[in-house]
N, C-alpha and C positions, 0 to 999 in steps of 0.2 A: 187619504183616499185609498181604497182597497183594490182598485183595478189598474192594471198596467196600461199606461198611455203609450201607444205605439207612435202615433203621428198627431200633429196639432195644427196643420194648415186649415184654412177656411175653404169649404167646398160648397158650390152652389148645387142645390138639389135638382137632380135630373129627372126624378120620377115622382110625380105628384101623388100617386095612390098611397105612398107611405105617410104623407102629411095631409090630413084633411083640411078643408077650408076653415078659416077663422070665423068665430062668431062674435057678435057685438058684446056679449057678456065677458069675453076673455080677450083683453087687448094683446096678451102675449101667451103663447102656448109652448110647452116643453114636452116633446114626445121621445120616448126611448124605445127603440125596437131591437129585438134580439135576432140573431142569425137563424134562419130557417133552413130546412132541407131543400136542396135544389130540385128534388123529385116531387115536392109538394105541388099541388095544382095551382094555377094562377089565382084561384079564389083565396088562397091563404098566404101566398108569398109573392114578392116582386124583386126582380134583379136590380141591384144598385151598384155602381162603381164606387168603391171605397178608395179615394185618392190617398187617404192617410196610410192605408195598408197596401196600396198599389195592387189591388185585386178586385175582382167582382164577387159580390156576395148576394145571397138571397135573404131578404129580410121579411119578417112577419108583417103582414099588412096592418094588423091590430097592434097598437102600442102596448107594451108591457107595463110601462110606468108613464104617467102624464103629470102635468102641473097640478092636477087635483090632489096628488099624493105628496106635494111639497108643503112642508110646514114653515120652514124658515130658510133664509138664504144669507150668504156672506160674500158679497162681491169683492174682487181684488184686481188690481192692475197687473196684467201679464207683461212679460219681458218684451213682447213684440209691439206693445202699445195698445193692444186690444184689451178686452176684459175677460177674466175668468170668474167663476162663481161656484161656491160650495153650496150644495143643496142638502138640507136635512129633511128626511121624509117623515110623514106621520106614521104612527104605529102600523097601520095596515100596509103602507108602502114599504116600511122596514121589513115586514114579514115577507112581502112579495119579492123584494130584492134578495133576501136571504135564501128563499126557496129557489128563485131563478138562478142565482149564482152557484147554488149547490148542484142543480140539475144540468146546467149548461156550461160547465167549465171547459175552457178551450175555444169557445165560440165568441163571436163579436157582439158587442153592445154599441149601438149607434144612436147618437143624440141629435135631434133636430130642434131648431128654434123657429117659431112661426109667428109673424105679426101680420097686420093688414097690408104692409108694404114690402115685407121681406120674408123669405124662408130659406134656410140654409142648414147644412150639416155643420155642427161645431165640434164634434168629437166622435171618434170610434175607438173602442177599447177591446182588449182581449180579457175575458173573464178568467182570471188565473187563480182565484181563491174564493172562499165563501165570505160574503160580506154580511156582518151581523150588526153593524152600528147604524145602518140606515143612512149613511153618508155617501153621496156621489159628488165628484168634483168635475166641473167643466174647466179644463185648464186654460183655455184661451178661445178667441174667436168671436166673442160677444161684442156688439157695438154699443156706443154710448147711449143711444136712445133705447136700446133693449134693456140695458141695466136700469135706466130710469123707470121703465115700465115694470120691471121686476120689483124695484123698490116700492112702487105704489101698490103692488099686488100682494107682496109677502112681507112678513116681519123680518127684521135683521137679527142674526145670531149675536147674542151678547148685549143686545140693547136692553136697558133697564125697563122693567115693567112699570107703566104709569099707574099711579094710585088714583082710584076713583075718588073725586072730591066728596062724593056722597057718603063714602065709607067713614064711619066714626072712628077716631083714633082709639087704640086699645090702651088699657091701664090708665085711663083718665082719672085724676083724683076725684073722689066723691065729695060733693058739697054737703056739709052738715051745719046745723044751726050754730054750733059753737066754733066753727072753723072748717078746716079740711082734714080729711082722713086718707092717708096714703095706704093702698092695699099692701099686705105683707109681701115680702120677697117671694116666699113660697106660695104659689097660687092655690095649692091644695091644703094649705095650713089654715085652720080656723082661727079667728081672732080671739085671743085669750085676754080678758080684761085684767087678769092678775099680772101676767108677765109682760104684756104689751104696754108701751107708754100710753098715757091718757091723751086723748085728742086735745090739741091746743084750743084754748078758749080765749075769746077776746073780751075785753072789758065791757063792750057794749052789750054782750049777751050774758053778763054775770048773773042775771035773774034766772037763767036757765040752769045754774049750778044745782046739783042735787043737794037736799038738806043734809047736814052733817049730824052725826050722833052727838047728843049732849053728854058731857062728862057726868 
């Protein structure tokens, strides 16, 4: 993780404008809001008490990064018994995070998790460097049912890719009338009838042998 974690306690969300209502299509949402200028109008920012940093901050009403930019996750058990989660962003999210971390160094990034029955702040961080790998880590604060929802919604980092049973296996031996013929080791090499061994022939197909030259 490229962002300094200052505090890690769980905080109930006090200001609903930062976190919009859930929709039926998204059982769990992750919204990341950056710190805004306190002189911005109420249309663009909202004051929120950051218990992690023990101060009040103004956050942008529009999320800078959402669950739509998450590609894969890696849940892990935190030391306090809650769950943390590594979030890997899609390419557009990675670029957004890199640009945001370059332009807003020193400001706060606050992460909210929203479900149909719960919404709360799980992390607030100080952006102290440019993040180029597209990785953000929620250190703790996630509940068991939230992790289950995340597992259903996103792929797990490091999980092997399942092969489609409809895909044909590569390099399958080619069936020939006189037996089988294995492709050469070099896929770009042409089969040379002089240097390459002759295909195995079985006795049942002896009639298929080419006629030999007479002495």
